[in-house]
C-alpha positions in Angstrom: 0.1 0.0 0.0 2.8 2.3 0.9 4.5 1.6 -2.6 1.2 2.5 -4.3 0.8 5.8 -2.5 4.2 6.6 -3.2 3.9 5.9 -6.9 0.8 8.1 -7.0 2.4 10.9 -5.4 5.4 10.5 -7.8 3.0 10.5 -10.7 1.1 13.6 -9.5 4.4 15.7 -9.1 5.8 14.5 -12.5 6.0 17.3 -15.2 8.1 15.7 -17.9 5.1 15.1 -20.1 3.2 18.4 -19.7 4.6 20.1 -22.8 3.6 17.1 -25.0 0.1 17.1 -23.5 -0.2 20.8 -24.2 1.0 20.4 -27.8 -1.3 17.5 -28.5 -4.3 19.6 -27.1 -3.5 22.7 -29.1 -2.2 21.2 -32.4 -5.7 20.7 -33.9 -6.7 24.5 -33.1 -3.3 25.8 -34.6 -3.7 23.5 -37.6 -7.2 24.7 -38.1 -6.4 28.4 -38.0 -3.4 27.7 -40.4 -5.5 25.9 -42.9 -8.4 28.5 -42.5 -5.7 31.2 -43.3 -4.4 29.5 -46.3 -7.9 28.9 -47.8 -9.0 32.6 -47.2 -5.6 33.8 -48.9 -6.3 31.6 -51.9 -9.8 32.7 -52.2 -8.7 36.3 -52.1 -6.1 35.7 -54.7 -8.6 33.8 -57.0 -11.0 36.8 -56.7 -8.3 39.2 -57.7 -7.5 37.0 -60.6 -11.0 36.6 -62.0 -11.4 40.4 -61.7 -8.2 41.0 -63.6 -9.3 38.5 -66.5 -12.6 40.3 -66.7 -10.8 43.9 -67.1 -8.3 42.5 -69.6 -10.9 40.8 -71.8 -13.1 43.9 -71.8 -10.0 46.0 -72.7 -8.9 43.5 -75.4 -12.4 43.4 -76.9 -12.6 47.0 -77.1 -9.5 47.3 -79.4 -9.7 44.4 -81.9 -10.9 44.6 -85.5 -9.5 45.0 -89.1 -9.3 48.1 -91.0 -11.9 48.4 -93.9 -12.2 50.7 -96.9 -14.6 53.0 -95.1 -12.0 54.2 -92.6 -13.7 52.1 -89.9 -12.7 48.8 -88.4 -14.7 45.8 -88.8 -15.1 43.3 -86.0 -14.8 39.7 -87.1 -15.8 36.4 -85.5 -12.1 35.5 -85.5 -11.3 38.6 -83.6 -13.9 37.7 -80.7 -12.7 34.0 -80.6 -9.0 35.3 -80.2 -9.8 37.6 -77.1 -11.9 34.8 -75.7 -9.1 32.3 -76.1 -6.7 34.7 -74.4 -9.0 34.9 -71.5 -9.1 31.1 -71.3 -5.3 31.0 -71.3 -5.0 33.6 -68.6 -7.5 31.6 -66.4 -5.8 28.1 -67.0 -4.3 28.1 -63.5 -7.8 28.1 -61.8 -9.5 26.1 -64.5 -11.7 29.1 -65.3 -13.6 27.7 -68.3 -14.0 24.3 -66.6 -15.7 25.6 -63.7 -17.1 29.0 -65.0 -18.6 31.0 -67.7 -17.4 34.1 -69.6 -20.1 36.2 -71.5 -18.8 39.1 -73.6 -21.5 41.6 -74.7 -21.7 44.5 -77.1 -23.8 47.3 -75.5 -24.4 49.8 -78.3 -26.2 53.2 -78.3 -26.5 53.9 -82.1 -29.0 54.4 -84.7 -28.9 51.5 -87.1 -30.2 51.7 -90.7 -33.4 50.0 -89.6 -33.9 52.4 -86.6 -35.9 55.8 -86.6 -33.7 57.0 -83.6 -30.7 55.8 -81.6 -31.4 52.9 -79.3 -29.4 51.3 -76.6 -29.2 47.8 -77.1 -27.3 44.6 -76.5 -26.4 43.9 -80.1 -24.7 40.7 -79.7 -23.0 38.3 -77.1 -20.5 35.5 -77.2 -19.5 33.0 -74.5 -17.1 30.4 -73.4 -17.1 28.0 -70.4 -18.7 24.8 -69.6 -20.8 26.0 -66.5 -24.4 26.1 -67.3 -26.6 27.5 -64.7 -28.8 30.5 -63.9 -26.2 32.4 -61.8 -23.4 31.6 -64.4 -25.1 32.7 -67.7 -25.6 36.2 -68.3 -27.4 38.1 -65.4 -27.9 41.4 -67.3 -29.7 40.6 -70.6 -29.5 37.9 -73.3 -29.5 37.9 -77.2 -30.3 35.2 -79.7 -27.5 33.3 -81.4 -27.9 35.2 -84.7 -28.2 38.8 -83.2 -25.4 41.1 -84.8 -24.7 38.7 -87.6 -26.5 40.6 -90.0 -27.4 44.3 -90.5 -31.1 43.8 -90.4 -33.9 44.2 -87.9 -34.2 40.6 -87.5 -30.9 40.4 -85.8 -31.1 43.7 -84.0 -30.3 42.4 -80.5 -32.1 43.1 -77.2 -33.1 46.6 -75.9 -31.3 47.6 -72.9 -32.5 51.4 -72.0 -31.1 51.1 -68.5 -27.6 49.7 -69.4 -26.0 46.5 -68.1 -24.8 45.6 -64.6 -26.1 45.1 -61.2 -28.9 47.3 -59.9 -27.7 50.8 -59.1 -24.3 50.2 -60.8 -25.5 49.9 -64.5 -23.2 51.2 -67.2 -24.5 52.7 -70.4 -22.9 53.1 -73.9 -21.8 56.6 -75.1 -24.1 58.2 -77.7 -23.1 57.0 -81.2 -20.8 54.4 -79.8 -20.6 51.3 -77.8 -18.9 49.5 -75.0 -17.7 45.9 -74.3 -19.3 44.4 -71.2 -17.8 41.3 -69.6 -19.4 39.1 -66.9 -17.4 36.2 -65.5 -18.9 33.9 -62.9 -16.8 31.0 -61.6 -17.2 28.3 -59.0 -14.3 28.6 -56.5 -12.3 25.3 -56.2 -11.1 25.1 -52.6 -7.5 24.1 -51.8 -8.4 22.4 -48.4 -12.3 22.4 -47.9 -15.2 24.4 -49.0 -16.4 24.4 -45.4 -14.4 27.6 -44.8 -16.0 29.4 -47.5 -19.5 28.4 -47.4 -22.0 26.7 -49.7 -22.1 29.4 -52.3 -18.6 29.5 -53.8 -19.6 31.4 -56.9 -17.3 34.3 -57.8 -18.8 37.0 -60.2 -17.1 40.0 -61.6 -18.1 42.3 -64.4 -16.1 45.0 -66.4 -16.7 47.3 -69.2 -14.5 49.3 -71.7 -15.7 51.8 -74.3 -14.8 50.9 -77.8 -11.4 52.5 -78.5 -11.6 52.7 -82.4 -14.0 53.8 -85.0 -15.8 50.4 -85.1 -18.4 49.5 -87.7 -21.3 48.5 -85.3 -23.6 47.5 -87.9 -22.7 43.8 -87.5 -20.1 41.1 -86.8 -18.3 40.1 -90.0 -17.2 36.5 -90.6 -15.4 36.3 -94.1 -14.2 33.3 -95.8 -12.8 31.0 -94.5 -15.6 31.5 -91.9 -14.9 30.6 -88.3 -17.2 29.0 -85.8 -19.0 31.5 -83.8 -18.8 31.4 -79.9 -22.5 31.7 -79.4 -23.9 31.5 -76.1 -25.9 28.3 -76.6 -22.6 26.5 -76.6 -20.7 25.4 -73.5 -17.2 24.6 -74.3 -14.0 24.9 -72.3 
């Protein structure tokens, strides 16, 4: 009995394992905070990358075209495909087109030959990306697949008198010109777990740039050899 009592007293006074026990208790908390910080940092970086891709695409789309004999620049389907592919390459690191959707719209405020007065309209849209859902497709107006392909009232686009963009933040095209409006919606892919971000991991950014050149806004041209149009009924990465 005396030996047992002495052993219990020695065990009670022993401190050699205190640090190990404290480490074992606090390790899950420290690891949790570390993983949480890593996930939030990556989430912030992905948000910044998606925003930059949207800005770059709108900027590029506002510049492209080929000179015509009328001292204006004609926008061709191949030009649009080029800028969309540039956005795809820019987003390869986050697999943007696999888990997202890019919509490029031409918002114009001009009087076409079939108009009696200037009309602000979404003349045409082109898209890329596999994600097909309400919150990933265009949130600010849609067009048909043929809109903008001919200079006729049948392909005149969709009126947008209030412009495009979130409520209270809409942008409008300058009188007699247009702007390129980009919407990118992307489902964030977590590094560790989506628990830290929440159930809605959708990231959406918009950007717009006024068309820089004297663009022919009557239609999109597709001279021979004709290229495949990136219309918004198609879902491709």
